[in-house]
C-alpha positions in Angstrom: 147.7 67.7 42.0 148.0 64.2 43.3 147.0 61.4 40.9 143.7 59.8 41.7 144.0 56.2 43.0 142.5 53.9 40.5 140.3 50.8 41.0 140.5 48.7 37.9 137.4 48.6 35.8 136.7 45.6 33.6 134.7 46.5 30.4 135.5 43.2 28.6 134.8 39.8 29.9 138.0 38.3 28.6 140.2 41.0 30.3 138.7 39.9 33.6 139.2 36.2 32.8 142.8 36.8 31.8 143.6 38.7 35.1 142.0 35.8 37.0 144.2 33.3 35.1 141.0 31.5 34.0 140.8 29.2 31.0 137.4 30.4 29.8 137.0 32.9 27.0 134.0 34.6 25.6 133.2 34.9 21.9 130.3 37.4 22.4 130.7 41.0 23.8 127.4 41.1 25.7 126.8 37.6 27.1 128.8 34.7 28.4 128.0 31.7 30.5 130.3 29.0 31.9 130.6 26.3 34.6 133.0 26.9 37.4 134.9 23.8 36.7 135.8 25.2 33.3 137.9 27.9 35.0 140.8 25.5 35.5 142.9 24.8 38.5 145.2 27.8 38.4 142.8 30.8 38.9 144.2 33.4 41.2 143.2 33.0 44.9 142.1 36.6 45.3 140.7 39.4 43.1 140.0 43.0 44.0 139.1 45.6 44.6 137.8 46.0 41.1 134.7 47.1 39.2 132.8 45.7 36.2 130.5 47.3 33.6 128.2 44.3 33.5 126.1 42.0 35.7 127.4 38.7 37.0 125.0 36.0 38.2 127.0 33.3 40.0 125.4 30.3 41.5 127.2 27.5 43.4 126.2 24.1 44.7 129.6 24.4 46.4 131.1 27.8 46.5 133.5 28.3 49.4 134.7 31.9 49.3 134.8 35.3 50.9 133.0 37.8 48.8 132.9 41.6 49.2 130.8 44.4 47.6 131.9 47.9 48.6 132.7 47.5 52.3 130.4 44.6 53.0 131.9 41.1 53.2 130.4 37.6 53.5 131.7 34.1 53.9 129.8 31.7 51.7 129.8 27.9 51.4 127.1 26.0 49.4 123.8 26.4 47.6 124.3 30.1 47.2 123.7 32.8 44.6 125.8 36.0 44.3 124.7 38.8 42.0 127.3 41.5 41.2 126.0 44.7 39.6 127.7 47.2 37.3 129.7 49.8 39.1 130.0 48.0 42.4 133.5 47.8 44.0 134.1 44.0 44.3 136.5 41.6 45.7 136.6 37.8 46.2 138.8 35.2 47.8 138.6 31.5 46.8 138.8 29.2 49.8 138.0 25.8 48.2 136.8 24.1 45.1 133.8 25.6 43.3 130.9 23.8 41.5 128.2 25.8 39.8 127.6 28.3 37.1 128.3 31.9 36.1 126.6 34.3 33.6 128.1 37.6 32.7 125.8 39.9 30.8 125.5 43.6 29.9 122.3 45.5 30.7 121.7 46.3 27.1 121.5 42.5 26.4 118.9 41.9 29.2 116.3 44.2 27.6 114.6 44.8 30.9 112.1 47.1 29.3 110.0 44.1 28.3 109.3 43.3 32.0 109.5 46.9 33.2 105.9 46.9 34.4 107.0 44.3 37.0 108.8 46.7 39.2 109.7 44.2 41.9 110.9 41.7 39.4 114.1 43.5 38.7 114.4 46.2 41.4 117.1 44.1 43.1 119.3 44.6 40.0 119.7 48.3 40.9 120.4 48.2 44.6 123.5 49.4 46.3 124.1 46.7 48.8 125.3 43.2 47.8 122.9 40.5 46.9 124.1 37.2 48.3 121.5 34.7 49.3 121.0 31.0 50.1 119.1 28.6 47.8 117.3 25.4 48.6 118.4 22.3 46.8 115.2 22.4 44.8 115.7 26.1 43.8 119.3 25.2 42.8 118.1 22.4 40.5 115.5 24.6 38.8 118.0 27.4 38.2 120.6 24.9 37.0 118.3 24.0 34.2 118.2 27.7 33.1 122.0 27.8 33.1 122.3 24.6 31.2 119.9 25.8 28.5 121.8 29.0 28.2 125.1 27.1 27.8 123.5 25.0 25.1 122.2 28.0 23.2 125.5 29.8 23.6 127.2 27.3 21.2 125.9 29.2 18.2 124.7 32.6 19.3 122.6 33.2 16.2 119.6 35.6 16.4 117.3 32.9 17.6 119.8 31.6 20.2 120.1 35.1 21.5 116.4 35.5 21.8 116.1 32.2 23.8 119.0 33.3 26.1 117.4 36.7 26.7 114.1 35.1 27.6 115.8 32.6 29.9 117.6 35.5 31.7 114.4 37.3 32.2 112.7 34.2 33.6 115.7 33.8 35.9 115.4 37.4 37.1 111.7 36.9 38.0 112.4 33.5 39.6 115.2 35.0 41.7 112.9 37.8 42.8 110.4 35.2 44.0 113.1 33.8 46.3 114.3 37.2 47.5 110.9 38.8 48.1 108.9 35.7 49.0 106.4 36.0 46.1 105.4 39.5 47.1 102.7 40.3 44.6 100.9 43.3 46.3 101.9 46.9 46.1 101.4 49.9 43.8 102.9 50.2 40.4 105.1 53.1 39.6 104.6 55.0 36.4 106.8 53.7 33.6 108.5 57.0 32.9 109.4 57.6 36.5 110.9 54.2 36.7 113.0 54.6 33.6 114.4 57.9 34.9 115.2 56.6 38.4 116.9 53.5 37.2 118.9 55.4 34.5 119.9 58.0 37.1 121.4 55.4 39.4 123.4 53.9 36.5 124.7 57.4 35.6 125.7 58.0 39.2 127.8 54.8 39.2 129.5 56.1 36.1 130.2 59.7 37.2 130.0 60.0 41.0 133.8 60.5 41.4 133.6 63.7 39.4 130.0 64.9 39.8 127.9 65.2 42.9 125.2 67.7 41.7 121.6 66.6 41.2 121.2 69.2 38.5 124.1 67.6 36.5 122.4 64.2 36.4 119.1 65.9 35.6 120.7 67.6 32.6 122.1 64.2 31.4 118.7 62.7 31.6 117.0 65.7 29.9 114.6 66.4 32.8 114.3 69.1 35.5 115.9 68.5 38.9 112.4 68.6 40.4 111.2 65.8 38.0 114.3 63.7 38.9 113.7 64.2 42.6 110.1 63.1 42.2 111.0 60.0 40.1 113.7 58.8 42.6 111.3 59.4 45.5 108.5 57.4 43.9 110.8 54.5 42.8 113.4 54.3 45.6 111.7 56.2 48.4 114.7 58.4 48.9 116.3 61.5 47.3 118.8 61.8 44.4 121.3 63.5 46.7 121.0 60.7 49.2 121.7 58.1 46.4 124.8 60.1 45.3 126.0 60.5 48.8 125.5 56.8 49.6 127.5 55.7 46.6 130.4 58.1 47.4 130.3 57.0 51.1 130.4 53.3 50.1 133.4 54.0 47.8 135.2 55.9 50.5 134.6 53.1 53.1 135.9 50.5 50.6 139.1 52.4 49.9 139.7 53.0 53.7 139.2 49.3 54.3 140.9 47.6 51.4 143.7 50.0 50.5 146.4 52.1 52.2 145.4 55.2 50.3 146.1 58.3 52.3 142.9 60.1 53.5 143.8 63.4 51.7 144.5 61.4 48.5 141.2 59.6 48.9 139.4 62.9 49.4 141.0 64.1 46.1 140.0 60.9 44.3 136.4 61.5 45.2 136.6 65.1 44.0 136.6 66.7 47.4 139.1 69.5 46.8 138.8 70.6 50.4 140.1 67.8 52.7 138.0 69.1 55.7 134.9 69.0 53.5 135.5 65.3 53.0 136.0 64.7 56.7 132.8 66.5 57.5 130.9 64.6 54.8 132.2 61.2 56.1 131.4 62.1 59.8 127.9 63.2 58.8 127.3 59.9 57.0 128.9 57.6 59.7 129.2 59.6 62.9 133.0 59.2 62.9 136.0 60.6 61.0 137.7 58.6 58.2 140.8 58.2 60.4 138.6 56.8 63.2 136.8 54.5 60.8 140.1 53.1 59.4 141.5 52.6 62.9 138.4 50.8 64.1 138.6 48.4 61.1 142.3 47.8 61.6 141.7 46.9 65.3 139.0 44.3 64.5 140.1 40.7 65.2 
């Protein structure tokens, strides 16, 4: 059997900082905030493709860069926020001096259950596509205050400091949602249990999609029936569990075709398609073209 191509996964903040040749280091396993200027002048110009097991909230007054999530890429400049999610395949390229803030945080630290009745207030934290959006100067100033307060509380990280930071992060999430959704306040509420199952399902898919594509497998991990999982995902995300699994596999495949020279047969094996033709059929069903045609089209772009 061919070895599966690996995309590096960062589980610890400091491993990521070290590979980026950054000066910052975290003293806490679940939360760390810093200013971009604290990175130093010698960070690497490009990182990726890679994955993390934690969220990253980056906000820049000036942030000239090219950022990529899966196969989507954007050029960014100033007054911008970039939110990376656990499990996404990421890459970035620094194209100028950065000024702003970063918070890295694990989902367990966020304690989203306390705002779980506000479905729209954190739904964007579980999306597949990248979340990169512009800020007004006023929004930037407000959010800067949240970051500065977190930086101040981070100096001690006692129990009361952690409580303040967690509350600030939850406020930041709701404030960001206001910007993203335009203060959308109408709409139906989804039952809490459905919501917990659907969100946990998507997190599990990000962990296991390279080896497991079966809806029944994820239902068993969650301790529910496949029918209940299907119902939960439909109510929360308005799609099916199988579609979520396929979308994530497809995004991974497109990323490898775009950012690596991995052979198509090797790529198919890495995604647990033992039959190469099955992978080609899957990719063509998802995109309308074969993997080879997709790679050729991307290579021919100016």
